[in-house]
N, C-alpha and C positions, 0 to 999 in steps of 0.2 A: 583894486583893491591886492594887495598882496596878501599869498599862505600867509594863513593862520592859524593857530591852536584854540583859540577863541572863537566862540561863533557867536553873532549877533543874532537875537531871539524877539518875536514878535509877542506880546499878550496875549495871544492866542494860543502859545504854545507853551502857558504855564495851565496846564492840565487843573490840574486840584490843587489844593491849600490844605494840609492838615492841621496838624498840630505848632505850634507854636514853643521852642528849644527851649529850656530853660536855659545855657549854655550861651556861653556868645556877648562879652559885654559891650561890645563894640557897636554888636549891628542889631538887628531884630530879625532872628531868623525862624525858619520854620520849613517845616519838612514838606515836599511836597510831590507833585509829578510834572514833569517834562517832558516833552515832545520835542525829540534836538532834530537839530535842519536834515539828516540824514534819513529820518524816521523814526530811529528808534525812542521808545517809550521807557522811561528810569524812573526811579525814585532819584528825588536830589533835595538839594538844602537853597532853599533862594534868603539872599542876605542883603536886605535894606539899611542902608546906610542914611542917616539924618543929613541935614543939609551943610552943619557944622563939620561934619567929617568930609571936607572937602576930598581929601584926596584916596579916601579908603578904593575907587576904581581904580586908578592908577596902579595903587600897590598891588593889589590882588592881584593885576593885571600880569605888573613885572614881576613878582612872584614865582604865578605859575608857569609863564614863560620862561623862565630861567630852570626853571626844576623838573619842568619837561624835559626838556631840550639835555641838562642833565642825569636823562634816563634815570633819575629821581623817583619813585612811585609815589605819584600824588592821585587826585580826580580823574578817570577815564575822561569826562566830558567837562569841559568850565564853558561859560558864555554868559555877556550882559543880555537882560531881559528888560522889555519895557512894561513897567507892570502900572497896576492902578490901584490908585487906595480902595476902592471898591472891593478887590480884590480881597483884600486882609482886612477890611472890617476897622479902619481907623482913619484920625487925624490928615487929609489929602495931602495938607502944606508940610508935616513937620518930614517926610522924607521923599529921596530923592526918586525920580518917576525910574531911573536906572538901576538893577541891583545887578548881585554878581551871584551866580549860580553853579554849581558843579554839581554833579551825579555820589550821588551815597556812595560809602565806603564801609566793608563790613569792618567788626571787630570792636572792642572797646579804647578808651584813652585811661592812663593810666591816673589823671585826675576826675575821673567819674569813682575809684574807689577813694582815690586822695580829700575829695570833698566829703566821705561819709566817715571817714577815718577809719578803712578799711587798708592800714599800709600794707601787711602781707602781700594782700591783692596788684596794691600798687606796683611794692618793688617786684611781683613778679614779673611781670608788664614792662617795667624798667628794665631787668635784668634779659629779658627776648629786646631791649631796644640796645642794651649795651654788648648784646652777641651778634646782629644785627650787620649783616655783609656789606652794608649801606650808610653804618653809623659814621663813619672817617667823612665819607660823600656829604650826607647830611651837614655833620659840624663847618666844612668844609665852605658848604653852599649858604649857611645861615651868616659865616661871616664876611663873605664874596657881598651880600645883598644887604650886611647892617641889621639882619634881623634879629633883634632885643628879646622876640616875644614866644619863641620856643617852649613854650611853658607845658605842663603834663595834659593842657586840655585840648593843644592842636597836635597831638601823634595820638595816630586810630594804629591799634596791635591786634592785628588777628590769630597769630600768631608764630613762629621759628622763621623768620625773612620774609613775613607778613604784613610788612610792617609801611604805613601812607604818612605822608606829610599832607596838611592841608591849614587854611586862615592864614593870609598873609598882607591883613590890612595893615600891620603895623611897621611895615619895612618899607623905607628905609630908616632905622632907627625909632620911630614914634610914626604915628599916623598924621597927623597935621604937618609935616615936617619942614622946616622953611631953607632956603636954598643957602644959607650960610653956614648951617647945619653939615654939610654936606661935603663934607674935608674926607679925600681918597684915603687920607693916611687914618681917620678915624680909626679906634680901637674897638671894635663893639663886642659886648659883653654874650658870651655865649652861652645862651641860657640850656641848651640841652645838654654841656658836658659839664654845666657846674651839675646840672641837679643829678647826673649819673655820680658824679664825686660827691654828691651832699648824699645819696640813697647807699652810699658804697658799694654800687651795682659793679659786676665783674662779669665778662674783660672788660675794664677799660678799655676805654679808644687809648689807639697807639699816636702818642704825638706825631712822630715820623710819616705814619699814614696820613695823617690831618694834612702836614704840608703838602705832600705828595697829592692828593686829591687834587689842590688847586691849580696843577700844571695843565688840566684841560679849561682852563676858565677863559683862557683867551681867544682858544680853536673856539670853543662853541659860542663867545661874545662874538664874534668875527661871522660865525654863521646864521645868527637869528639877529644881529643887529635891524636888520630892515624891518623886522617884524615889530621888533619892538619900540625901534623909532614911529614907524606908524601909529602906534597906541598913544607913545607919548605925546605927538604932535596932534591928535586929536583927543586925548583928554584934557592934555593940557593946554588949548586953543587960547590964547589970549594971555596965557602965563610964562611969558618967553626969561624969566625969571629962573624959574621951579623947573622948566623944560629944557633948558642949557645945561644948569648944574646937576641934574640925573643924570644926562649921558656921560658928563664927565666923571661921576662919578662913578656909575658902575662899569663905565669902558675904563678907568683908571685900576680899579680893583680888580678886575678880572688880569690887568695885565700886570698886577704888582701885587698881587694875592700870594705867592708862595715868599720873600722876602717878607712880609708884613705879619703871615702866619708864623712863620721862622721867629723872627723877632719876639712876639707875642707870648710863644710859646718859652721864648730864651732856648732856641737851638740853631744850627748852623745851618744857611741856605744851602 
């Protein structure tokens, strides 16, 4: 097995299951207690996906690995955990036995205030995002992986430059993507950038810095390709068409990121 930042956890490592979370439309999400492989116990969130959301695990794993190796702030721990229905008291056949789990994060999401129409608090958090020292790196990352789902509910804000990214089940492009959708030249909608502009947050991300942030992507991809391929081979076993398309898509977008972003932002490369 290759070295990987994704842990594989047994049923027994789910120490406790607490309240189901109201947020999260794509998965059944619970606060829980997890004992990670190194022995550390933390509060965490376990996401259970139904059988019809067949690509959710590979999407989550792909997003977490790339973001972490780009030194973007993500949960400290992430893994796949084998679960049983009786741990959640529901229909056993509806959900995949394997779930995605991440350690908890401090802070609040802008979406939690937006949902209750508290726009001043929502905008306060988004202004912190706009001034974040990694905001251009985050926008460039979402472009690389074609994440069109960086909405107000999957950014956690704990303070100035204490901002975290989570929830990558809908990349690339959409949850149950098809191989033919993965055109490496696809111009992805960048929801984080659009929301910052829509809420008139200041300072707004500098276009040239977004393009500059893509310059590390090819080197990072080459460093983590073995790790990504390990999980793609495992999670897409028997689905050769999707497996081939995903590798081609992620590799090509890493190489072509600067020119693609410059084209989409109408800049000189």
